[in-house]
ZALONU-405786 format. One record per residue (C-alpha): residue number from 0; residue in one letter; chain; x, y, z. Coordinates in steps of 0.001 Angstrom, whole numbers. Layout:
BEGIN
  nr rest kette       u       v       w
 NUM    A     A       X       Y       Z
...
END
This chain:
BEGIN
  nr rest kette       u       v       w
   0    M     A   83463  -22201    9152
   1    L     A   82117  -25899    9544
   2    L     A   83347  -26917    6634
   3    S     A   87192  -25716    7042
   4    S     A   87236  -26878   10931
   5    I     A   86313  -30484    9897
   6    A     A   89285  -29853    6982
   7    A     A   91936  -28950    9129
   8    A     A   90854  -31197   11798
   9    L     A   91267  -34014    9091
  10    C     A   94997  -33007    8333
  11    L     A   96074  -32353   11491
  12    S     A   95029  -35309   13276
  13    G     A   97459  -37771   11404
  14    I     A   94220  -40119   11225
  15    S     A   94601  -42853    8567
  16    Y     A   90791  -43213    7269
  17    A     A   91805  -46213    5046
  18    G     A   95100  -48867    5589
  19    E     A   97654  -49461    2791
  20    A     A   95826  -52853    2609
  21    E     A   92403  -51159    1539
  22    I     A   94539  -48438   -1006
  23    D     A   95747  -52132   -2232
  24    E     A   92087  -53565   -2517
  25    I     A   91096  -50150   -4534
  26    M     A   93692  -51152   -7022
  27    A     A   93100  -54209   -6935
  28    G     A   89461  -53756   -8685
  29    M     A   90369  -50868  -10578
  30    T     A   90932  -51061  -14910
  31    L     A   93549  -49966  -16888
  32    E     A   91389  -47122  -17994
  33    E     A   90612  -45897  -14360
  34    K     A   94409  -45734  -13138
  35    I     A   95009  -43855  -16156
  36    G     A   92116  -41795  -15916
  37    Q     A   93187  -41410  -11942
  38    M     A   96557  -40006  -13620
  39    M     A   94561  -37171  -15540
  40    V     A   93773  -33681  -14808
  41    P     A   91576  -31695  -17655
  42    S     A   90600  -28145  -16822
  43    F     A   87432  -27202  -18166
  44    R     A   87855  -23677  -18609
  45    I     A   85415  -22011  -21371
  46    W     A   83338  -23441  -23599
  47    K     A   82593  -23092  -27522
  48    E     A   81195  -25769  -30101
  49    V     A   83516  -26374  -33102
  50    P     A   82607  -29478  -35022
  51    D     A   84628  -32284  -35718
  52    A     A   87979  -31266  -37802
  53    S     A   88855  -34894  -38267
  54    S     A   88759  -34399  -41718
  55    D     A   90396  -32152  -43788
  56    E     A   87090  -30995  -45577
  57    L     A   85500  -29710  -42337
  58    V     A   88761  -27452  -41046
  59    R     A   86995  -24095  -42832
  60    A     A   83797  -25422  -40983
  61    V     A   85817  -25302  -37770
  62    E     A   87367  -21934  -38663
  63    N     A   83854  -20390  -39470
  64    A     A   82553  -21736  -36186
  65    E     A   85426  -20647  -34074
  66    K     A   84264  -17543  -35373
  67    E     A   80311  -17138  -35308
  68    A     A   80151  -19767  -31759
  69    P     A   79450  -18086  -28342
  70    A     A   82017  -18706  -25884
  71    V     A   80984  -19112  -22378
  72    N     A   82609  -19244  -19161
  73    I     A   81914  -23097  -17819
  74    T     A   80717  -21519  -14578
  75    E     A   78082  -24951  -14408
  76    L     A   78236  -28351  -15915
  77    N     A   76611  -29114  -19544
  78    D     A   75611  -32549  -20640
  79    T     A   78995  -33485  -22439
  80    I     A   81605  -32956  -19701
  81    R     A   79052  -34558  -17117
  82    E     A   78917  -37635  -19422
  83    G     A   82920  -37200  -19849
  84    L     A   83769  -37417  -15701
  85    A     A   81205  -40361  -15754
  86    E     A   83086  -42031  -18338
  87    Y     A   86797  -40957  -18190
  88    H     A   87396  -41673  -14046
  89    F     A   89993  -38154  -13689
  90    G     A   92237  -37841  -10918
  91    G     A   91477  -34007  -10517
  92    T     A   90680  -30972  -12122
  93    V     A   91929  -27175  -12162
  94    F     A   89907  -24253  -12167
  95    F     A   90508  -20830  -13521
  96    A     A   89142  -17261  -12906
  97    E     A   86464  -18143  -16082
  98    N     A   84827  -20731  -13394
  99    C     A   84495  -18948  -10420
 100    H     A   81784  -15858  -10273
 101    D     A   80999  -15769   -6891
 102    A     A   81266  -17755   -3751
 103    E     A   77637  -19802   -3946
 104    Q     A   78439  -20179   -7824
 105    T     A   81973  -21659   -7196
 106    L     A   80792  -24085   -4341
 107    K     A   78086  -25689   -6552
 108    L     A   80505  -26213   -9649
 109    A     A   82581  -27519   -7141
 110    A     A   80154  -30078   -6038
 111    D     A   78808  -30507   -8863
 112    L     A   82324  -32182  -10434
 113    Q     A   82866  -34344   -7554
 114    T     A   78724  -35624   -8170
 115    A     A   79304  -36097  -11565
 116    N     A   82825  -37684  -11132
 117    R     A   81163  -40134   -8842
 118    E     A   78462  -41628  -11318
 119    G     A   81239  -43303  -13202
 120    S     A   83883  -43333  -10115
 121    R     A   84097  -44311   -6096
 122    I     A   87039  -41927   -6202
 123    P     A   86848  -38197   -5554
 124    L     A   88545  -35654   -7626
 125    I     A   91466  -32822   -6223
 126    I     A   90227  -30076   -6871
 127    S     A   92602  -27564   -7390
 128    I     A   93609  -23956   -8351
 129    D     A   96546  -21092   -8731
 130    Q     A   95817  -19414   -5761
 131    E     A   99121  -17998   -4872
 132    G     A   97946  -14139   -3874
 133    G     A   99155  -11079   -5313
 134    N     A   98845  -11071   -9348
 135    V     A   98295  -15030   -9998
 136    A     A   94851  -15763   -7809
 137    R     A   92131  -16881   -9803
 138    L     A   89237  -16106   -7443
 139    G     A   87683  -12877   -8445
 140    F     A   86529  -12378   -5286
 141    G     A   87268  -12776   -1758
 142    T     A   91114  -12425     436
 143    S     A   93279  -12781   -2835
 144    G     A   96019  -11412    -291
 145    I     A   99332  -10136   -1180
 146    S     A  102286  -11503   -3360
 147    S     A  105155  -13934   -2613
 148    M     A  107595  -11253   -2837
 149    A     A  105290   -9280    -751
 150    L     A  104943  -11595    2319
 151    R     A  108905  -11932    2326
 152    A     A  108644   -7635    2457
 153    T     A  107222   -8262    5790
 154    G     A  110492   -9646    7730
 155    D     A  108106  -12211    9595
 156    P     A  107482  -15991    8441
 157    E     A  104409  -15839   10488
 158    N     A  102423  -13533    7812
 159    A     A  103306  -16496    5837
 160    R     A  101757  -18862    7347
 161    K     A   98778  -16352    8316
 162    M     A   98225  -15439    4872
 163    G     A   98276  -19714    3642
 164    A     A   96017  -20047    6472
 165    I     A   93539  -17324    4862
 166    T     A   93806  -18631    1684
 167    G     A   93306  -22553    3081
 168    E     A   90174  -21676    4590
 169    E     A   88249  -19846    1746
 170    L     A   89324  -22905    -391
 171    A     A   88167  -25402    2001
 172    L     A   84563  -23174    2149
 173    L     A   84354  -23137   -1708
 174    G     A   85121  -26935   -1854
 175    I     A   88620  -26528   -3420
 176    N     A   91035  -28974   -1789
 177    A     A   94108  -28329   -3347
 178    D     A   96443  -25041   -4020
 179    F     A   99151  -24705   -6829
 180    A     A  100826  -23176   -4244
 181    P     A  103170  -21721   -3219
 182    V     A  105779  -20965   -5456
 183    M     A  109363  -22459   -3955
 184    D     A  111151  -20815   -7172
 185    V     A  114481  -18516   -6058
 186    N     A  113541  -15442   -8694
 187    N     A  117766  -15070   -8630
 188    N     A  117953  -13985  -12247
 189    P     A  116164  -10118  -12591
 190    N     A  115445  -10810  -16139
 191    N     A  112764  -13147  -15112
 192    P     A  110013  -12705  -17180
 193    V     A  107303  -15062  -15692
 194    I     A  108258  -15602  -11685
 195    G     A  109344  -12268  -10050
 196    I     A  106746  -11145   -7349
 197    R     A  105559  -14569   -7483
 198    S     A  108560  -15904   -5459
 199    F     A  109370  -15007   -2034
 200    A     A  113209  -13810   -2231
 201    D     A  116130  -14415   -4307
 202    D     A  118086  -16479   -1300
 203    P     A  117165  -20133    -967
 204    E     A  116876  -20198    2247
 205    E     A  114308  -17089    2732
 206    V     A  112145  -19082     143
 207    A     A  112102  -22348    1964
 208    T     A  111466  -20177    5373
 209    Y     A  108653  -18460    4346
 210    G     A  107308  -20836    1895
 211    T     A  106994  -24027    4137
 212    A     A  105044  -21348    6594
 213    F     A  102780  -20853    3364
 214    L     A  102163  -24352    2930
 215    E     A  101773  -24669    6352
 216    G     A   98444  -22661    6771
 217    L     A   97421  -24311    3975
 218    K     A   98004  -27434    5366
 219    E     A   95685  -26186    8798
 220    N     A   93290  -25748    6679
 221    G     A   93199  -29181    4713
 222    I     A   94158  -27729    1555
 223    M     A   96765  -29733    -154
 224    A     A   99612  -27563   -1107
 225    T     A  102051  -28139   -4066
 226    L     A  105452  -26764   -4687
 227    K     A  105993  -25115   -8255
 228    H     A  107738  -25421  -10425
 229    F     A  110658  -28030   -9580
 230    P     A  113609  -28164  -10226
 231    G     A  113192  -23778  -10419
 232    H     A  112103  -21701  -12585
 233    G     A  113799  -18423  -11125
 234    N     A  116955  -18672  -13394
 235    T     A  115280  -17833  -16426
 236    D     A  115399  -15509  -18802
 237    T     A  112422  -17078  -20781
 238    D     A  108568  -18060  -19785
 239    S     A  107924  -21778  -20265
 240    H     A  104267  -20707  -21840
 241    T     A  105577  -19359  -24580
 242    G     A  109112  -20840  -25324
 243    F     A  111303  -23323  -24479
 244    P     A  113590  -22025  -21469
 245    V     A  117678  -23163  -20486
 246    V     A  119390  -23597  -16937
 247    E     A  122681  -24193  -17389
 248    S     A  123218  -25135  -13821
 249    T     A  125002  -28516  -12806
 250    Y     A  123144  -30699  -10264
 251    E     A  125647  -29642   -7551
 252    E     A  124632  -25605   -8123
 253    L     A  121006  -26450   -7822
 254    K     A  121838  -28345   -4554
 255    A     A  123358  -24921   -3619
 256    C     A  120309  -22966   -4542
 257    E     A  117401  -23647   -6268
 258    L     A  116402  -27268   -4728
 259    I     A  116985  -25740    -751
 260    P     A  113588  -24652    -149
 261    F     A  112252  -27984   -2568
 262    Q     A  114351  -29694     482
 263    A     A  112833  -27987    2763
 264    A     A  109420  -28369    2031
 265    I     A  109502  -32018    1285
 266    D     A  111023  -32490    4992
 267    A     A  107586  -30000    6084
 268    G     A  105927  -32940    4816
 269    V     A  104405  -31166    1675
 270    D     A  102104  -33877    -566
 271    M     A  102600  -32357   -4291
 272    I     A  104953  -31209   -6447
 273    M     A  104515  -29539  -10065
 274    T     A  107392  -29877  -12805
 275    A     A  108742  -27074  -14680
 276    H     A  109149  -27549  -18425
 277    I     A  112535  -26359  -18533
 278    Q     A  116252  -28024  -19950
 279    Y     A  118971  -28858  -17889
 280    P     A  121212  -29814  -20266
 281    N     A  123830  -30556  -17543
 282    V     A  121529  -32559  -15176
 283    E     A  119528  -34076  -17991
 284    T     A  121713  -35275  -21281
 285    E     A  119030  -37119  -23452
 286    T     A  117891  -35487  -26005
 287    Y     A  115030  -35499  -28426
 288    M     A  114629  -34120  -32136
 289    A     A  111815  -31591  -31896
 290    K     A  108628  -30864  -34078
 291    T     A  110882  -27743  -34947
 292    G     A  113430  -29555  -36325
 293    E     A  115379  -28972  -33634
 294    E     A  117341  -30620  -31151
 295    V     A  116091  -30364  -27686
 296    Y     A  116830  -31473  -24087
 297    L     A  114457  -33177  -22515
 298    P     A  112609  -31127  -19907
 299    A     A  112212  -31273  -16267
 300    T     A  109109  -32705  -16944
 301    M     A  109882  -35915  -18950
 302    S     A  113224  -36502  -17076
 303    R     A  113106  -39702  -15101
 304    T     A  117237  -38343  -13703
 305    I     A  115417  -35437  -12764
 306    L     A  111850  -36754  -11174
 307    T     A  112841  -39855  -10145
 308    D     A  116546  -40277   -9036
 309    I     A  116524  -36601   -7703
 310    L     A  113246  -35787   -6292
 311    R     A  112529  -39304   -5170
 312    G     A  116020  -40743   -4583
 313    D     A  117685  -38217   -3487
 314    M     A  115417  -35960   -1503
 315    G     A  113062  -38519    -736
 316    F     A  109758  -36965   -2133
 317    E     A  106980  -39612   -1983
 318    G     A  103927  -37738   -2438
 319    I     A  102190  -36507   -6124
 320    I     A  104700  -35221   -8979
 321    V     A  102183  -32948  -11105
 322    T     A  103061  -31937  -14389
 323    D     A  102927  -27965  -15464
 324    A     A  100454  -27464  -18377
 325    L     A  101137  -29926  -21072
 326    D     A   99832  -27021  -23717
 327    M     A  102077  -25020  -23115
 328    A     A  104156  -23485  -25667
 329    A     A  107409  -25896  -24171
 330    I     A  105791  -28644  -24848
 331    S     A  103183  -28605  -27426
 332    E     A  105378  -26780  -29794
 333    Y     A  108096  -29313  -29323
 334    F     A  107431  -33105  -28556
 335    E     A  104773  -35039  -30388
 336    T     A  101467  -35825  -28007
 337    E     A  102144  -39936  -28132
 338    D     A  105919  -38810  -26927
 339    V     A  105187  -36165  -24168
 340    L     A  102353  -38834  -22926
 341    R     A  105049  -41346  -22864
 342    M     A  107825  -39428  -21586
 343    T     A  106420  -38039  -18865
 344    I     A  104520  -41442  -17499
 345    N     A  107414  -43164  -17700
 346    A     A  110006  -40292  -16372
 347    G     A  107998  -41043  -12509
 348    A     A  104787  -37817  -13057
 349    D     A  101765  -38909  -11358
 350    M     A   99224  -36373  -13078
 351    L     A   99194  -34490  -16294
 352    L     A   97748  -31252  -16518
 353    L     A   95961  -32002  -19684
 354    P     A   95451  -28753  -21991
 355    I     A   92870  -26292  -20851
 356    V     A   89344  -26843  -22350
 357    V     A   88188  -23685  -24024
 358    D     A   86125  -25043  -26756
 359    T     A   84777  -28594  -27726
 360    A     A   87642  -29157  -30077
 361    S     A   89831  -29364  -26642
 362    Y     A   87733  -31042  -24893
 363    R     A   87793  -34055  -27451
 364    K     A   91603  -34070  -27608
 365    N     A   91232  -34358  -23662
 366    L     A   89811  -37735  -24190
 367    D     A   91895  -38472  -27148
 368    M     A   94946  -38334  -24497
 369    V     A   93557  -40308  -22288
 370    D     A   92427  -43080  -24915
 371    M     A   95786  -42947  -26061
 372    A     A   98110  -43507  -23001
 373    V     A   96089  -46493  -22392
 374    R     A   96596  -47782  -25717
 375    L     A  100513  -46735  -24601
 376    A     A  100291  -48698  -21482
 377    R     A   98627  -51823  -23231
 378    E     A  101088  -51693  -25867
 379    G     A  103623  -51394  -23152
 380    R     A  105694  -48402  -24303
 381    I     A  103958  -46512  -20918
 382    D     A  105323  -48962  -18360
 383    M     A  102548  -50566  -16065
 384    A     A  105044  -50180  -12775
 385    C     A  105027  -46684  -13404
 386    V     A  101294  -45943  -13098
 387    D     A  100497  -48522  -10315
 388    D     A  103335  -46081   -8278
 389    A     A  101524  -43427   -9152
 390    V     A   97967  -44745   -8793
 391    K     A   98989  -45690   -5174
 392    R     A  101010  -42700   -4479
 393    I     A   97295  -40430   -5137
 394    L     A   95299  -42700   -3668
 395    T     A   97590  -42471    -598
 396    V     A   97078  -38797    -562
 397    K     A   93665  -38988   -1147
 398    Q     A   93394  -41016    1837
 399    K     A   95556  -38646    4323
 400    Y     A   92939  -35556    3343
 401    G     A   89902  -37722    3333
 402    L     A   88723  -37419     -28
 403    L     A   88357  -41836     111
 404    D     A   85268  -41179    2530
 405    Q     A   84055  -38227     666
 406    T     A   80668  -39897    -997
 407    D     A   78015  -37024    -134
 408    F     A   78805  -33494   -2021
 409    A     A   75594  -32226   -1676
 410    V     A   75705  -27908   -1144
 411    T     A   73692  -27191    1524
 412    E     A   72033  -23663    3004
 413    E     A   74929  -23896    5560
 414    K     A   77146  -24185    3482
 415    I     A   76484  -21653     999
 416    E     A   75494  -19101    4234
 417    A     A   79534  -20282    5710
 418    A     A   80889  -19439    2345
 419    V     A   79323  -16102    1311
 420    S     A   79773  -15194    4840
 421    L     A   83332  -15611    5533
 422    V     A   85286  -15885    1980
 423    G     A   86489  -12683    1850
 424    S     A   85418  -11695    5513
 425    A     A   86466   -8312    6768
 426    S     A   88912  -10067    9411
 427    H     A   90618  -11696    6685
 428    K     A   90770   -8748    4313
 429    E     A   91911   -6170    6992
 430    A     A   94759   -9042    7772
 431    A     A   95734   -8882    4074
 432    W     A   96023   -5096    4323
 433    Q     A   98125   -5044    7490
 434    M     A  100348   -7231    5466
 435    A     A  100505   -4972    2578
 436    E     A  101275   -2043    4753
 437    Q     A  104002   -3795    6804
 438    A     A  105361   -5185    3232
 439    L     A  105715   -1637    1830
 440    T     A  109359    -923    1343
 441    L     A  111263    2890     962
 442    V     A  114167    2300    -314
 443    K     A  114978    6730    -942
 444    N     A  113409    9127     903
 445    E     A  115321   12532    -286
 446    D     A  114306   15985    1638
 447    H     A  111161   14546    2990
 448    A     A  109727   14078      29
 449    F     A  107824   11228    1043
 450    P     A  104592   10678    3022
 451    I     A  102734   13738    1062
 452    S     A  101279   16230    3157
 453    M     A   98630   17913    1901
 454    K     A   96591   21130    2489
 455    N     A   93105   22765    2115
 456    G     A   92525   23214   -1725
 457    E     A   95519   21362   -3032
 458    K     A   95800   18438   -5933
 459    T     A   97938   15380   -5992
 460    L     A   98173   13597   -9524
 461    I     A   98696   10003   -9981
 462    V     A   99636    8880  -13319
 463    L     A   99697    5520  -13720
 464    G     A  101991    3608  -16476
 465    D     A  100120    2271  -19741
 466    T     A  100772   -1130  -18330
 467    L     A   98364    -234  -15207
 468    A     A   95010     636  -17701
 469    S     A   93330   -1896  -16589
 470    R     A   93274     -38  -12941
 471    A     A   90938    2987  -14892
 472    A     A   88913    2767  -11492
 473    L     A   91579    3174   -9514
 474    G     A   91171    6864   -9158
 475    D     A   87896    6958   -7545
 476    F     A   88532    3719   -5300
 477    L     A   91544    5895   -3926
 478    Q     A   89428    9074   -3342
 479    K     A   87052    7148   -1492
 480    L     A   89226    5240     311
 481    L     A   91591    8003    1595
 482    E     A   88182    9508    2795
 483    E     A   87280    6754    4512
 484    K     A   91008    6673    6227
 485    E     A   89926   10876    7062
 486    L     A   93728   11405    4898
 487    L     A   92338   14023    3020
 488    P     A   92021   17784    3820
 489    E     A   89060   19736    3010
 490    G     A   88404   20585    -423
 491    A     A   91520   18265   -1557
 492    E     A   91646   16304   -4535
 493    V     A   93352   13112   -5712
 494    M     A   93491   13118  -10169
 495    T     A   93936    9949  -11393
 496    M     A   95541    9585  -14841
 497    L     A   96235    6598  -17230
 498    N     A   99524    7265  -19332
 499    T     A   99050    5915  -22618
 500    A     A  101003    5955  -26041
 501    D     A   99650    9383  -27098
 502    N     A   98819   11853  -23859
 503    E     A  102333   12311  -23018
 504    A     A  101718   16355  -23147
 505    A     A   98438   15900  -20946
 506    C     A  100277   13930  -18412
 507    Q     A  102743   16465  -18498
 508    E     A  100273   19427  -18194
 509    E     A   98349   17833  -15108
 510    A     A  101670   17522  -13375
 511    R     A  102551   20687  -13801
 512    S     A   99483   22157  -12380
 513    A     A   99150   20033   -9560
 514    D     A  100776   20570   -6087
 515    H     A  102120   16842   -5351
 516    V     A  103008   13819   -8140
 517    I     A  103086   10202   -7674
 518    L     A  104088    7992  -10598
 519    V     A  103443    4320  -10324
 520    H     A  105288    2382  -12376
 521    R     A  104921   -1366  -13691
 522    T     A  107650   -3341  -14642
 523    Y     A  106924   -6993  -16194
 524    G     A  109944   -7767  -17408
 525    S     A  113991   -6116  -18206
 526    S     A  112471   -4407  -21085
 527    C     A  109896   -2302  -19565
 528    L     A  113346    -534  -18205
 529    D     A  114208     241  -21888
 530    P     A  111698    3939  -22744
 531    G     A  113179    2688  -26802
 532    N     A  110403      87  -27073
 533    S     A  107036    -368  -26765
 534    D     A  107197   -2311  -23297
 535    G     A  109029     751  -21662
 536    F     A  107523    3869  -23493
 537    S     A  105966    5271  -19840
 538    T     A  109115    5233  -18397
 539    G     A  110131    7824  -20868
 540    V     A  107286   10071  -20039
 541    F     A  107931    9252  -16255
 542    D     A  111705   10890  -16741
 543    R     A  110277   14273  -18754
 544    I     A  107612   14630  -16173
 545    I     A  110180   13774  -13106
 546    A     A  112844   16702  -14885
 547    Q     A  109546   19364  -15378
 548    C     A  108707   18387  -11537
 549    H     A  112203   19375  -10609
 550    E     A  112730   22829  -12672
 551    D     A  109612   23599  -10738
 552    G     A  110434   22641   -7870
 553    K     A  108329   19825   -7134
 554    P     A  109389   16482   -5325
 555    V     A  108217   12873   -7037
 556    I     A  106981   10191   -5643
 557    V     A  107587    6779   -8126
 558    V     A  105982    3747   -6526
 559    T     A  107244     448   -8212
 560    A     A  104053   -1831   -8334
 561    Q     A  104882   -4684   -9756
 562    L     A  108790   -5937  -10196
 563    P     A  110748   -4100   -7564
 564    Y     A  113863   -4066  -10213
 565    D     A  112408    -112  -12036
 566    A     A  113567    1197   -8807
 567    A     A  117208    1126  -10410
 568    R     A  115696    3321  -13626
 569    F     A  114357    5999  -11441
 570    T     A  117421    7312   -9395
 571    E     A  116533   10913  -10114
 572    V     A  113041   10936   -8786
 573    D     A  113107   12259   -4947
 574    A     A  110942    9353   -3276
 575    I     A  110555    5105   -4563
 576    L     A  108124    2985   -2695
 577    L     A  107920    -634   -3389
 578    A     A  104620   -2449   -3912
 579    Y     A  105489   -5936   -5132
 580    C     A  101918   -6150   -6883
 581    S     A  100012   -3777   -9490
 582    S     A   96868   -5700   -8982
 583    V     A   94022   -3664   -7295
 584    M     A   90493   -3903   -5740
 585    R     A   88257   -2734   -8016
 586    T     A   85407   -2092   -5543
 587    V     A   85756    -202   -1644
 588    P     A   86541   -3005     757
 589    A     A   82895   -3191    1987
 590    E     A   81521   -4718   -1060
 591    A     A   81634   -8703   -1971
 592    G     A   80760  -10851   -4375
 593    A     A   81977  -11355   -7726
 594    G     A   84836   -8754   -8390
 595    S     A   85715   -8006   -5205
 596    A     A   89432  -10006   -5058
 597    Y     A   91111   -8075   -2322
 598    V     A   94561   -7803   -3196
 599    P     A   95510   -4089   -1292
 600    N     A   99154   -4102   -2122
 601    L     A   99224   -1032   -4664
 602    P     A   96006    1015   -2371
 603    A     A   98038      91    1368
 604    A     A  101204    2033   -1080
 605    L     A   99172    4952   -2542
 606    C     A   97470    5490     798
 607    A     A  101093    5201    2228
 608    C     A  102039    8117     186
 609    F     A   99568   10173    2195
 610    G     A  100589    9158    5444
 611    A     A   98143    6036    6565
 612    S     A  101499    4040    7387
 613    I     A  105023    4286    7759
 614    P     A  106881    1716    5111
 615    A     A  109202    -708    6999
 616    G     A  109503   -3299    4751
 617    E     A  112401   -5718    3995
 618    L     A  113942   -5646     134
 619    P     A  113687   -9621    -442
 620    V     A  115874   -9464   -3289
 621    N     A  119031   -7174   -4467
 622    I     A  118329   -4775   -7014
 623    P     A  121083   -4369   -9199
 624    Q     A  122342   -1320  -11213
 625    L     A  121446    -633  -14737
 626    D     A  123946     455  -17889
 627    E     A  123705    3648  -19817
 628    N     A  121484    1007  -22497
 629    Y     A  119023      -6  -19570
 630    H     A  120715   -3459  -19219
 631    I     A  121059   -5049  -15639
 632    T     A  124619   -5107  -14441
 633    D     A  126253   -7549  -12074
 634    E     A  126546   -4528   -9745
 635    I     A  123723   -4126   -6921
 636    L     A  122147    -823   -5944
 637    F     A  119966   -1761   -3317
 638    A     A  121438   -4539   -1370
 639    R     A  118176   -6931     129
 640    G     A  117226   -6183    3478
 641    A     A  115902   -3827    6477
 642    I     A  116358    -720    4740
 643    H     A  114229    2356    6647
END
């Protein structure tokens, strides 16, 4: 608690720990290598030894090594990484799930990174993580929280602030000082395959309200919030991790929708904004002949029009612009590395998320990119004015959060005790559970099919769609949870089955013998709505189970566990409950440590099916109707707002 309180005091006091003159003095003593280093953000995720493939003769050796060398998660620093940190003066790093085993280990890793960095740099690291809540939560322990869309569904922005504060307190206790959250994208395209429940809503004003509340909660605990993905990733039907999205909106259209949440957060004092690897041809008209041989428009990440003219000039943002990861397909498959560095920095980006380190080859690539940026700056191809402006902004934000004054990163027993006891504390978990219950949205309930009223000795079957196969332990967990909540009468049984591609007959047989049936469906993209493809096969199975149960005179409840748009897919079902997140805790709530991440949306929804709570959530998005081919139409089936 002490660490969190100090962090909060640093942020809330507004005290400047070093004036602008001191920042100028620091910069005056920095070499070009140190300045470029501050702009670079590597992430050390997995370590695997492979030989240097700088010559053709070694290609086969590398391929063999990739097959034979063991890969290990980087939960502690090795000598190679330690030496690189001391030499390259990085401005920050990013934690992934592989880096974070439990609270004590994560705290020690963060401290070790800072100590190793200090061997060569006087400027501490920004240590960041994607801890949005819901499905995008890198910590495998602690209070992962409910999704952004679920927070909006509660109808109370105070919940977003509270969830931000819980997240912020737990990150601060672990030595993490920046969160790549909140997502300020407006999910105004139901076909979006990558944002979805990571967005608060499809209304920009609501995204603005809940997003700014979440970032205020982070700031209360000294955590730098990072908006993403500017100028908006919600109106795409392509994932920039795997493709190169295009948004045809004009600047005026962006101002009327996508930019509203970003402007609200800028006005609220946000310190970092992440770019989107998206083409906006009606805003940025400059093109590039890509490695693929096609002519593409410069993405927002490389657009001076978008980053400097619009974000800084028109919207008044003075903080750090950080790129999304530069190894995503939208960048790595289209642009030459030199051009990525040159155009990104000259466009106005301050910090670059380098390709993720998964082996020694990618580690060397990171260092080569830093050296390349230094060379390009020396040659005048990277504008030194852009470099100096970026470094000054980085130091200013680090100063604001007290990083420039930190010199001792020793891990004390007091810090370990605080991290172990307070990350994932009972009060945090209880708050998250209550929010998950408040978010539950019952959009249909015919003949009071919901909730189930079980009698002595009855059986309820819960069928999980194949995309929930990783939740195999849910059955035992749920049985214990329902027993703890005294929701099962004597002799009652809850049976959980996974629907796989080849067990439809078994699911139907169990559904016929069960007294009550709950189907849990997970839609992560519009392809899941069509039973004619491999993504959507479970919807077809569910259609047939529903028809069979109705023939037998049994009602069926469908819980939609991810995107809510599949509510339009099951119009024949008796009750539809929206949970807004398909992750599930792997342990009963009392447990802690590795694997104990607390994401209560789905367990809370299933408990509600047995009467644990009364759903009163508000629908955060419009749910459109589907046509006969299961394609999303422009007609609205369920309108956003309160549905009680």
